[in-house]
KOLTOR-322250 format. One record per residue (C-alpha): residue number from 1; x, z, y. Coordinates in steps of 0.05 Angstrom, whole numbers. Layout:
REM residues N
SITE | seq | xx | zz | yy
SITE | NUM | X | Z | Y
...
END
This chain:
REM residues 304
SITE | seq | xx | zz | yy
SITE | 1 | 0 | 0 | 0
SITE | 2 | 25 | -17 | 70
SITE | 3 | 12 | 40 | 119
SITE | 4 | 25 | 36 | 194
SITE | 5 | 37 | 103 | 227
SITE | 6 | 12 | 98 | 299
SITE | 7 | 42 | 152 | 344
SITE | 8 | 65 | 165 | 415
SITE | 9 | 13 | 140 | 463
SITE | 10 | 3 | 156 | 536
SITE | 11 | -33 | 223 | 537
SITE | 12 | -7 | 292 | 557
SITE | 13 | 2 | 304 | 482
SITE | 14 | 53 | 248 | 474
SITE | 15 | 109 | 294 | 450
SITE | 16 | 64 | 328 | 399
SITE | 17 | 42 | 260 | 373
SITE | 18 | 115 | 240 | 363
SITE | 19 | 126 | 303 | 320
SITE | 20 | 63 | 290 | 281
SITE | 21 | 80 | 217 | 268
SITE | 22 | 150 | 234 | 243
SITE | 23 | 123 | 290 | 198
SITE | 24 | 72 | 243 | 168
SITE | 25 | 125 | 191 | 155
SITE | 26 | 169 | 242 | 120
SITE | 27 | 109 | 263 | 77
SITE | 28 | 91 | 192 | 57
SITE | 29 | 160 | 161 | 48
SITE | 30 | 176 | 137 | -22
SITE | 31 | 103 | 129 | -41
SITE | 32 | 81 | 75 | 8
SITE | 33 | 110 | 19 | 49
SITE | 34 | 113 | 48 | 119
SITE | 35 | 115 | 15 | 187
SITE | 36 | 126 | 61 | 247
SITE | 37 | 87 | 36 | 308
SITE | 38 | 106 | 74 | 371
SITE | 39 | 51 | 62 | 421
SITE | 40 | 89 | 45 | 484
SITE | 41 | 60 | -24 | 496
SITE | 42 | -8 | -56 | 505
SITE | 43 | -32 | -54 | 434
SITE | 44 | -100 | -81 | 456
SITE | 45 | -68 | -148 | 474
SITE | 46 | -29 | -151 | 409
SITE | 47 | -69 | -125 | 350
SITE | 48 | -24 | -165 | 304
SITE | 49 | 21 | -104 | 302
SITE | 50 | -31 | -71 | 257
SITE | 51 | -70 | -128 | 225
SITE | 52 | -24 | -132 | 165
SITE | 53 | -33 | -59 | 148
SITE | 54 | -76 | -35 | 91
SITE | 55 | -87 | 29 | 130
SITE | 56 | -67 | 57 | 198
SITE | 57 | -51 | 131 | 197
SITE | 58 | -72 | 150 | 267
SITE | 59 | -22 | 203 | 291
SITE | 60 | -41 | 200 | 364
SITE | 61 | -66 | 262 | 400
SITE | 62 | -110 | 266 | 462
SITE | 63 | -128 | 211 | 511
SITE | 64 | -149 | 143 | 485
SITE | 65 | -119 | 160 | 417
SITE | 66 | -171 | 214 | 405
SITE | 67 | -229 | 198 | 451
SITE | 68 | -257 | 140 | 411
SITE | 69 | -221 | 84 | 449
SITE | 70 | -169 | 67 | 397
SITE | 71 | -221 | 77 | 342
SITE | 72 | -267 | 26 | 375
SITE | 73 | -207 | -22 | 377
SITE | 74 | -194 | -12 | 303
SITE | 75 | -268 | -24 | 287
SITE | 76 | -270 | -88 | 329
SITE | 77 | -211 | -117 | 290
SITE | 78 | -233 | -89 | 222
SITE | 79 | -170 | -47 | 216
SITE | 80 | -180 | 12 | 168
SITE | 81 | -154 | 78 | 196
SITE | 82 | -151 | 153 | 183
SITE | 83 | -193 | 203 | 220
SITE | 84 | -262 | 203 | 251
SITE | 85 | -296 | 142 | 279
SITE | 86 | -305 | 123 | 352
SITE | 87 | -371 | 159 | 363
SITE | 88 | -350 | 225 | 332
SITE | 89 | -284 | 224 | 369
SITE | 90 | -317 | 211 | 436
SITE | 91 | -365 | 269 | 425
SITE | 92 | -312 | 318 | 400
SITE | 93 | -265 | 302 | 458
SITE | 94 | -318 | 324 | 507
SITE | 95 | -324 | 399 | 500
SITE | 96 | -388 | 402 | 542
SITE | 97 | -424 | 353 | 495
SITE | 98 | -396 | 388 | 434
SITE | 99 | -421 | 455 | 458
SITE | 100 | -490 | 426 | 474
SITE | 101 | -495 | 398 | 403
SITE | 102 | -471 | 463 | 373
SITE | 103 | -523 | 502 | 412
SITE | 104 | -578 | 453 | 389
SITE | 105 | -562 | 466 | 316
SITE | 106 | -556 | 541 | 322
SITE | 107 | -480 | 549 | 325
SITE | 108 | -459 | 602 | 375
SITE | 109 | -413 | 580 | 431
SITE | 110 | -390 | 618 | 494
SITE | 111 | -435 | 611 | 554
SITE | 112 | -411 | 559 | 605
SITE | 113 | -426 | 517 | 665
SITE | 114 | -401 | 446 | 679
SITE | 115 | -370 | 424 | 745
SITE | 116 | -362 | 351 | 764
SITE | 117 | -306 | 327 | 809
SITE | 118 | -350 | 322 | 871
SITE | 119 | -362 | 398 | 865
SITE | 120 | -288 | 417 | 864
SITE | 121 | -269 | 418 | 937
SITE | 122 | -274 | 487 | 966
SITE | 123 | -309 | 513 | 904
SITE | 124 | -339 | 582 | 916
SITE | 125 | -388 | 621 | 873
SITE | 126 | -429 | 639 | 935
SITE | 127 | -441 | 566 | 951
SITE | 128 | -452 | 541 | 880
SITE | 129 | -489 | 559 | 817
SITE | 130 | -458 | 624 | 795
SITE | 131 | -446 | 633 | 720
SITE | 132 | -494 | 681 | 685
SITE | 133 | -435 | 717 | 653
SITE | 134 | -381 | 764 | 676
SITE | 135 | -306 | 757 | 687
SITE | 136 | -258 | 738 | 659
SITE | 137 | -273 | 664 | 659
SITE | 138 | -238 | 610 | 619
SITE | 139 | -230 | 549 | 665
SITE | 140 | -209 | 485 | 631
SITE | 141 | -217 | 410 | 631
SITE | 142 | -277 | 386 | 591
SITE | 143 | -237 | 330 | 558
SITE | 144 | -166 | 353 | 545
SITE | 145 | -126 | 384 | 488
SITE | 146 | -67 | 431 | 475
SITE | 147 | -93 | 479 | 530
SITE | 148 | -68 | 433 | 586
SITE | 149 | -101 | 454 | 651
SITE | 150 | -130 | 518 | 622
SITE | 151 | -131 | 584 | 659
SITE | 152 | -160 | 653 | 648
SITE | 153 | -188 | 679 | 714
SITE | 154 | -203 | 753 | 721
SITE | 155 | -230 | 755 | 792
SITE | 156 | -261 | 707 | 841
SITE | 157 | -200 | 693 | 885
SITE | 158 | -167 | 657 | 826
SITE | 159 | -224 | 608 | 814
SITE | 160 | -207 | 554 | 864
SITE | 161 | -135 | 546 | 840
SITE | 162 | -157 | 546 | 768
SITE | 163 | -210 | 493 | 781
SITE | 164 | -160 | 451 | 820
SITE | 165 | -111 | 455 | 762
SITE | 166 | -164 | 434 | 711
SITE | 167 | -185 | 377 | 757
SITE | 168 | -116 | 347 | 750
SITE | 169 | -134 | 330 | 677
SITE | 170 | -203 | 300 | 685
SITE | 171 | -267 | 291 | 724
SITE | 172 | -305 | 349 | 692
SITE | 173 | -286 | 422 | 686
SITE | 174 | -316 | 478 | 645
SITE | 175 | -323 | 549 | 669
SITE | 176 | -333 | 586 | 604
SITE | 177 | -345 | 658 | 584
SITE | 178 | -283 | 691 | 556
SITE | 179 | -295 | 721 | 488
SITE | 180 | -248 | 781 | 475
SITE | 181 | -225 | 783 | 404
SITE | 182 | -190 | 740 | 353
SITE | 183 | -168 | 668 | 350
SITE | 184 | -196 | 634 | 288
SITE | 185 | -193 | 562 | 262
SITE | 186 | -221 | 525 | 203
SITE | 187 | -192 | 461 | 175
SITE | 188 | -238 | 411 | 141
SITE | 189 | -211 | 363 | 89
SITE | 190 | -260 | 312 | 64
SITE | 191 | -324 | 352 | 66
SITE | 192 | -295 | 418 | 46
SITE | 193 | -271 | 476 | 90
SITE | 194 | -200 | 500 | 79
SITE | 195 | -182 | 574 | 81
SITE | 196 | -195 | 606 | 149
SITE | 197 | -133 | 616 | 193
SITE | 198 | -124 | 672 | 244
SITE | 199 | -75 | 660 | 300
SITE | 200 | -40 | 719 | 334
SITE | 201 | -4 | 692 | 396
SITE | 202 | 50 | 730 | 432
SITE | 203 | 20 | 709 | 499
SITE | 204 | -49 | 731 | 523
SITE | 205 | -73 | 661 | 507
SITE | 206 | -58 | 614 | 450
SITE | 207 | -26 | 566 | 500
SITE | 208 | 20 | 506 | 494
SITE | 209 | 82 | 550 | 485
SITE | 210 | 49 | 590 | 429
SITE | 211 | 22 | 528 | 396
SITE | 212 | 87 | 489 | 391
SITE | 213 | 144 | 540 | 394
SITE | 214 | 168 | 572 | 329
SITE | 215 | 161 | 647 | 331
SITE | 216 | 111 | 649 | 389
SITE | 217 | 51 | 660 | 343
SITE | 218 | 37 | 695 | 277
SITE | 219 | -12 | 666 | 227
SITE | 220 | -55 | 701 | 175
SITE | 221 | -78 | 653 | 120
SITE | 222 | -129 | 665 | 94
SITE | 223 | -153 | 708 | 151
SITE | 224 | -167 | 781 | 134
SITE | 225 | -243 | 779 | 143
SITE | 226 | -303 | 803 | 104
SITE | 227 | -328 | 750 | 56
SITE | 228 | -394 | 744 | 95
SITE | 229 | -357 | 730 | 160
SITE | 230 | -311 | 679 | 127
SITE | 231 | -371 | 645 | 96
SITE | 232 | -409 | 642 | 162
SITE | 233 | -351 | 613 | 201
SITE | 234 | -336 | 562 | 146
SITE | 235 | -409 | 541 | 142
SITE | 236 | -414 | 531 | 217
SITE | 237 | -348 | 493 | 218
SITE | 238 | -374 | 445 | 166
SITE | 239 | -442 | 440 | 201
SITE | 240 | -412 | 418 | 268
SITE | 241 | -364 | 371 | 231
SITE | 242 | -422 | 336 | 196
SITE | 243 | -469 | 339 | 256
SITE | 244 | -419 | 304 | 301
SITE | 245 | -404 | 254 | 245
SITE | 246 | -331 | 270 | 232
SITE | 247 | -295 | 243 | 171
SITE | 248 | -232 | 251 | 130
SITE | 249 | -205 | 314 | 165
SITE | 250 | -212 | 357 | 227
SITE | 251 | -201 | 427 | 254
SITE | 252 | -254 | 471 | 285
SITE | 253 | -234 | 528 | 332
SITE | 254 | -271 | 593 | 343
SITE | 255 | -266 | 661 | 376
SITE | 256 | -286 | 723 | 337
SITE | 257 | -309 | 784 | 376
SITE | 258 | -305 | 858 | 357
SITE | 259 | -374 | 854 | 326
SITE | 260 | -349 | 799 | 278
SITE | 261 | -392 | 747 | 315
SITE | 262 | -360 | 678 | 319
SITE | 263 | -365 | 628 | 376
SITE | 264 | -347 | 555 | 372
SITE | 265 | -294 | 531 | 422
SITE | 266 | -280 | 459 | 403
SITE | 267 | -273 | 406 | 349
SITE | 268 | -205 | 372 | 339
SITE | 269 | -213 | 305 | 304
SITE | 270 | -137 | 292 | 300
SITE | 271 | -104 | 359 | 289
SITE | 272 | -28 | 362 | 290
SITE | 273 | 18 | 358 | 230
SITE | 274 | 79 | 391 | 261
SITE | 275 | 118 | 450 | 233
SITE | 276 | 74 | 498 | 273
SITE | 277 | 8 | 462 | 262
SITE | 278 | -52 | 498 | 235
SITE | 279 | -83 | 448 | 187
SITE | 280 | -21 | 445 | 142
SITE | 281 | -20 | 521 | 140
SITE | 282 | -92 | 522 | 117
SITE | 283 | -79 | 468 | 66
SITE | 284 | -19 | 506 | 39
SITE | 285 | -63 | 566 | 27
SITE | 286 | -108 | 520 | -14
SITE | 287 | -49 | 497 | -56
SITE | 288 | -32 | 433 | -18
SITE | 289 | 37 | 424 | 13
SITE | 290 | 44 | 376 | 71
SITE | 291 | 60 | 317 | 26
SITE | 292 | -3 | 329 | -15
SITE | 293 | -45 | 341 | 47
SITE | 294 | -24 | 275 | 79
SITE | 295 | -31 | 237 | 14
SITE | 296 | -101 | 266 | 4
SITE | 297 | -121 | 241 | 74
SITE | 298 | -94 | 171 | 56
SITE | 299 | -134 | 171 | -9
SITE | 300 | -198 | 194 | 25
SITE | 301 | -191 | 142 | 79
SITE | 302 | -175 | 87 | 29
SITE | 303 | -240 | 99 | -8
SITE | 304 | -283 | 82 | 52
END
């Protein structure tokens, strides 16, 4: 089988995509004919780069690699690829829409309001719709990954700077209720949840440094939770995965409060495969090393 590994791209997550692409190549080498395609040119004008592939392993993160754009391109040219389709990616990339869908199917998510760019200048709670929840607030772009542009604001004077920062990464910003508690994530492989992972970051927030720097976070896999809590989180992870229409694999992030109540944060349709990435850690707890995980994704994608 000829597999093209598409990586790089133009999003803020370019460096992470490079790491993921190289890790996937290492996992697949020897079993497949590999072609490394570093996206640094206008692929849309030259689809021939991928037309000879039996499968494209999409290793892009963020931006048009994860928002449905590249997936629509693949579909247009009948190029088979790993990961969710265009519609599911577009939905999952937009945290506001994801949260609305979650709420509609009974999956808890932190309270939030959405601000559009024309509301940013001179934003003040007295002059705008005030959130119906208390500080601290999580302020973040609605369509961005790896915590770029995210701030935790503990009092009103910090709001304007946080909103301005988030606005650098997109036209829409979420002001979201901060849920004190634990950072939890669930990987999905095929249509089955993997063991739940708890992340314990050194920083207050599971930020970019904690995500991608060795030693900046601890991981408990499987998470030390009551069976009923694990079951509830896993069921809701699979429910949002299916409701959005994801396929092959994904990762669903939650917060867990002191009452053991979970709240959906976001759906990641192209989770990382780096040395610090969460999906490989979950897969390992299920008996799959990185080589087996990546090979399983290839086999699932090849059957469609």
